[in-house]
C-alpha positions in Angstrom: 35.5 39.1 -28.4 34.9 35.6 -29.8 33.1 32.6 -28.5 34.5 29.1 -28.1 33.7 28.4 -31.7 36.3 25.7 -32.6 35.1 22.3 -31.5 37.5 19.4 -32.3 36.3 15.8 -31.8 38.3 12.6 -31.7 36.9 9.0 -31.8 37.9 5.5 -32.7 36.3 2.2 -32.1 32.6 2.7 -31.2 33.0 6.3 -32.3 30.3 6.3 -35.0 27.6 5.5 -32.4 28.9 8.2 -30.1 29.1 10.8 -32.9 25.5 10.0 -33.9 24.3 10.6 -30.4 26.3 13.9 -30.2 25.3 15.5 -33.5 21.7 14.4 -33.2 21.2 16.8 -30.2 23.1 19.8 -31.5 21.1 22.9 -32.4 20.9 24.2 -36.0 22.2 27.6 -34.9 25.3 26.3 -33.1 27.7 29.3 -33.3 30.7 27.1 -33.9 32.4 24.7 -36.4 33.0 21.0 -35.6 36.1 19.1 -36.8 36.0 15.3 -36.5 38.7 12.7 -36.7 37.6 9.1 -36.7 40.2 6.4 -37.2 39.8 4.7 -40.5 42.1 2.5 -42.6 44.1 4.3 -45.3 42.5 2.6 -48.2 38.9 2.7 -46.9 36.0 4.7 -48.2 34.7 6.8 -45.4 30.9 7.3 -45.3 30.9 9.1 -42.0 29.6 12.4 -43.5 26.6 10.6 -45.0 25.9 9.0 -41.7 26.1 12.2 -39.7 23.9 14.0 -42.3 21.1 11.6 -41.4 21.3 12.7 -37.8 21.0 16.3 -36.6 20.7 19.6 -38.4 24.4 20.4 -39.2 25.9 19.7 -42.6 28.8 17.2 -42.6 31.3 16.9 -45.4 34.8 15.6 -45.8 37.2 18.5 -45.3 38.9 19.9 -48.4 42.4 21.3 -48.2 42.5 25.1 -48.0 38.7 25.6 -47.6 37.5 28.4 -45.3 36.0 27.6 -42.0 32.3 28.3 -41.5 30.1 28.0 -38.4 27.3 25.4 -38.4 29.3 22.8 -40.4 31.0 19.5 -39.5 34.4 18.9 -41.2 35.4 15.2 -41.3 38.9 14.1 -41.8 39.2 12.0 -45.0 41.0 8.6 -45.0 44.8 8.7 -45.0 45.0 12.5 -44.3 45.6 14.4 -41.1 43.1 17.2 -40.6 44.8 20.3 -39.3 43.6 23.8 -38.6 45.1 27.2 -39.5 43.6 30.6 -39.0 40.2 30.6 -40.9 41.1 27.5 -43.0 41.5 23.8 -42.9 44.6 22.0 -44.0 45.0 18.3 -45.1 48.4 16.6 -45.0 49.8 13.2 -45.7 52.1 13.5 -42.7 53.7 10.9 -40.5 51.3 8.7 -38.6 50.6 9.4 -34.9 49.7 6.6 -32.5 49.6 4.4 -35.6 46.9 6.4 -37.4 46.4 8.8 -40.2 44.2 10.7 -39.6 45.0 10.9 -35.9 43.3 12.9 -33.2 46.4 14.5 -31.6 47.5 16.4 -34.7 44.0 18.0 -35.1 43.8 18.9 -31.4 47.4 20.3 -31.4 46.9 22.4 -34.5 43.6 23.8 -33.1 45.3 24.7 -29.8 48.1 26.4 -31.7 45.9 28.4 -34.0 42.9 29.3 -31.8 44.0 29.0 -28.1 41.1 29.7 -25.7 38.5 29.4 -28.5 39.0 25.6 -28.7 36.9 22.9 -27.1 38.3 19.4 -27.4 36.0 16.4 -27.2 37.2 12.8 -26.8 34.7 10.0 -27.5 34.8 6.2 -27.6 38.0 4.4 -28.7 40.8 2.0 -27.8 44.2 3.1 -26.5 44.8 6.8 -25.9 44.9 8.9 -29.1 43.6 12.4 -28.2 45.1 12.6 -24.7 48.2 14.5 -25.6 46.1 16.8 -27.9 43.7 17.6 -25.0 46.7 18.5 -22.8 47.8 20.9 -25.5 44.3 22.4 -25.7 44.2 22.9 -21.9 47.7 24.4 -21.9 46.5 27.1 -24.4 43.4 27.9 -22.3 40.8 25.7 -24.1 38.3 23.3 -22.6 38.3 19.5 -22.4 35.2 17.4 -22.7 35.1 13.6 -22.5 32.5 11.0 -23.1 31.7 9.1 -19.9 33.7 5.8 -20.2 30.9 3.9 -18.6 28.7 4.6 -21.6 31.3 4.3 -24.3 31.6 1.1 -26.3 35.3 1.3 -25.9 36.6 3.1 -22.8 40.3 3.4 -23.7 40.5 6.9 -25.2 38.1 8.6 -22.8 39.6 6.8 -19.8 43.1 7.9 -20.7 41.9 11.5 -21.1 40.3 11.4 -17.7 43.5 9.9 -16.1 45.9 12.5 -17.6 44.0 15.7 -18.3 42.1 18.1 -16.0 38.9 17.5 -17.9 36.2 20.3 -17.6 33.2 18.1 -18.3 32.5 14.3 -18.5 29.1 13.2 -19.7 27.2 10.8 -21.9 27.7 11.4 -25.6 24.1 12.7 -26.0 24.5 15.0 -23.0 27.7 16.6 -24.4 25.6 18.3 -27.1 23.8 20.5 -24.5 27.2 21.4 -23.0 28.6 22.4 -26.4 25.5 24.5 -27.1 26.1 26.4 -23.8 29.9 26.6 -23.9 30.1 27.8 -27.6 27.9 30.8 -26.7 30.2 31.9 -23.9 32.5 34.8 -24.9 36.2 34.3 -24.4 39.1 36.7 -24.9 41.9 35.7 -27.2 45.0 36.6 -25.2 47.1 36.8 -28.3 49.9 34.7 -26.8 51.8 32.7 -29.3 52.1 28.9 -28.9 55.2 27.7 -27.3 58.2 26.4 -29.4 57.6 22.8 -28.6 53.9 22.9 -29.7 54.9 24.7 -32.9 57.6 22.2 -33.6 55.3 19.2 -33.2 52.7 20.8 -35.4 55.3 21.5 -38.1 56.6 17.9 -38.0 53.1 16.7 -38.9 53.2 19.0 -41.9 56.6 17.6 -42.9 58.3 21.0 -42.6 61.9 20.5 -43.7 63.3 23.0 -41.1 61.4 21.1 -38.3 62.7 17.7 -39.5 66.3 19.0 -39.6 65.9 20.7 -36.2 68.6 19.2 -33.9 67.2 20.7 -30.7 64.3 18.3 -30.1 62.1 18.3 -27.1 62.8 15.4 -24.7 65.7 13.1 -24.6 66.8 10.3 -26.9 65.5 7.0 -25.7 66.6 3.4 -26.1 63.6 2.7 -28.2 63.2 2.8 -32.0 60.3 3.8 -34.2 58.2 0.8 -35.3 57.6 2.4 -38.6 61.0 3.8 -39.7 63.3 2.3 -37.1 64.7 5.7 -36.2 65.6 6.8 -32.7 62.7 7.9 -30.6 62.8 11.0 -28.4 61.1 10.5 -25.0 58.9 13.4 -23.8 56.6 13.8 -20.8 53.4 15.8 -20.5 52.8 15.5 -16.8 52.3 11.8 -16.2 51.8 11.1 -19.9 54.8 9.5 -21.5 55.2 10.1 -25.3 57.7 9.4 -28.0 58.5 11.0 -31.4 61.1 10.1 -34.0 63.2 12.4 -36.2 60.7 12.4 -39.2 57.6 12.8 -37.0 56.1 9.5 -36.2 54.6 9.9 -32.7 53.4 7.5 -30.0 52.0 7.4 -26.6 53.5 4.7 -24.4 50.4 2.5 -25.1 50.5 3.0 -28.8 54.2 2.4 -28.9 53.6 -0.9 -27.1 50.9 -1.8 -29.7 53.3 -0.8 -32.5 56.1 -3.0 -31.1 53.7 -5.9 -30.7 52.7 -5.6 -34.4 56.4 -5.5 -35.4 57.0 -8.6 -33.4 54.1 -10.4 -34.9 55.2 -9.4 -38.4 58.7 -10.8 -37.7 57.2 -14.0 -36.4 55.1 -14.5 -39.5 58.2 -13.9 -41.6 60.2 -16.4 -39.6 57.3 -18.9 -39.9 57.2 -18.5 -43.6 61.0 -19.0 -43.9 60.9 -22.1 -41.7 58.0 -23.7 -43.7 60.0 -23.1 -46.9 63.1 -24.5 -45.3 61.2 -27.7 -44.3 59.7 -28.1 -47.7 63.1 -27.6 -49.5 64.8 -30.0 -47.1 62.1 -32.6 -47.8 62.7 -32.3 -51.5 66.5 -32.5 -51.1 66.2 -35.5 -48.9 64.0 -37.3 -51.5 66.5 -36.3 -54.2 69.4 -37.7 -52.1 67.4 -40.9 -51.5 66.8 -41.4 -55.2 70.5 -41.1 -55.9 71.4 -43.5 -53.0 73.2 -40.8 -51.0 72.2 -42.0 -47.6 74.3 -39.6 -45.5 73.0 -36.6 -47.4 69.4 -37.9 -47.1 69.8 -38.2 -43.3 71.2 -34.6 -43.0 68.3 -33.1 -45.0 65.8 -35.2 -43.1 67.2 -33.9 -39.9 67.0 -30.3 -41.1 63.4 -30.8 -42.2 62.5 -32.1 -38.7 64.3 -29.2 -37.0 62.5 -26.6 -39.2 59.1 -28.2 -38.6 59.7 -28.2 -34.9 60.7 -24.5 -34.9 57.8 -23.6 -37.1 55.4 -25.4 -34.7 56.8 -23.4 -31.8 56.2 -20.1 -33.6 52.7 -21.1 -34.7 52.0 -21.8 -31.0 53.2 -18.3 -30.0 51.1 -16.7 -32.7 48.0 -18.6 -31.7 48.5 -17.7 -28.0 49.0 -14.1 -29.0 45.7 -14.1 -31.0 43.8 -15.7 -28.1 45.3 -13.1 -25.6 44.3 -10.2 -27.8 40.8 -11.5 -28.1 40.5 -12.0 -24.4 41.6 -8.4 -23.8 38.9 -7.1 -26.1 41.4 -5.0 -28.2 39.7 -3.7 -31.3 41.5 -2.3 -34.3 40.2 1.2 -33.5 38.8 1.7 -37.0 35.4 3.1 -37.8 33.3 4.2 -40.8 
């Protein structure tokens, strides 16, 4: 009989502070392994293991593909790689982004639920939007436990708040208090029922690993939606986990409804900047052509190009106004980029 010795932790904006509070209170003889995903940019240099090693007794390192899992260690997802779990080993993949991130929390949680079932404890800490909610649902469905940082004490309440809204959470506490809960829960024996993960969970896990058979699978969970993937423009399949609405495209990009909205907003902004650049270039070219026509005494052509310059400048001004209002609105809403150390 095993204990609940697989602890998977997800965090985003404000997550470094929460992780420090958590690991600082963990005991040196914790009979479990911790696996941490913190949202970081693909090209960033993550110093999270160094930070965690200055707090608490457990050794933290970036996970290495294929290494064996040992108790009393903290495995941190490196930038631009999903951290996944298999029986007794960790696995790193450059798979499709989920909720706009790689590494993302849901793939780690889902892979842990698939491989370890009741032995898993999922922990969601500070962060924007809702990465980790679908993964916690998978952990609960396989008999694991769900712990969430109290949103009132989180620097960003989006991720813990979403988890509390959609998941039957077992414990909600301040980040520092979660350590004592983990110390107790990891020492409780739990029977592994040996039941295999369901087909849908296995398919989603295989899509993250870019398994060709999974990608070519025509019998997808959910129904085709009217929406397209912000990353590859493929059709998105719509799925529901209770009240949680999710989407996944053919090649594996996955989104919650909130992250899809954020992805669409980014696509719209990118299109607006492209349009603004094209209009500015059109206005500049029209100005030069008008000057050239003036020099040659072509008054009609000069008037046409001058009118085109005015129209392009007017349209560009409208787009600049939309972009500025969008920037102000995002700032007022307090939306961070969800990126950490």
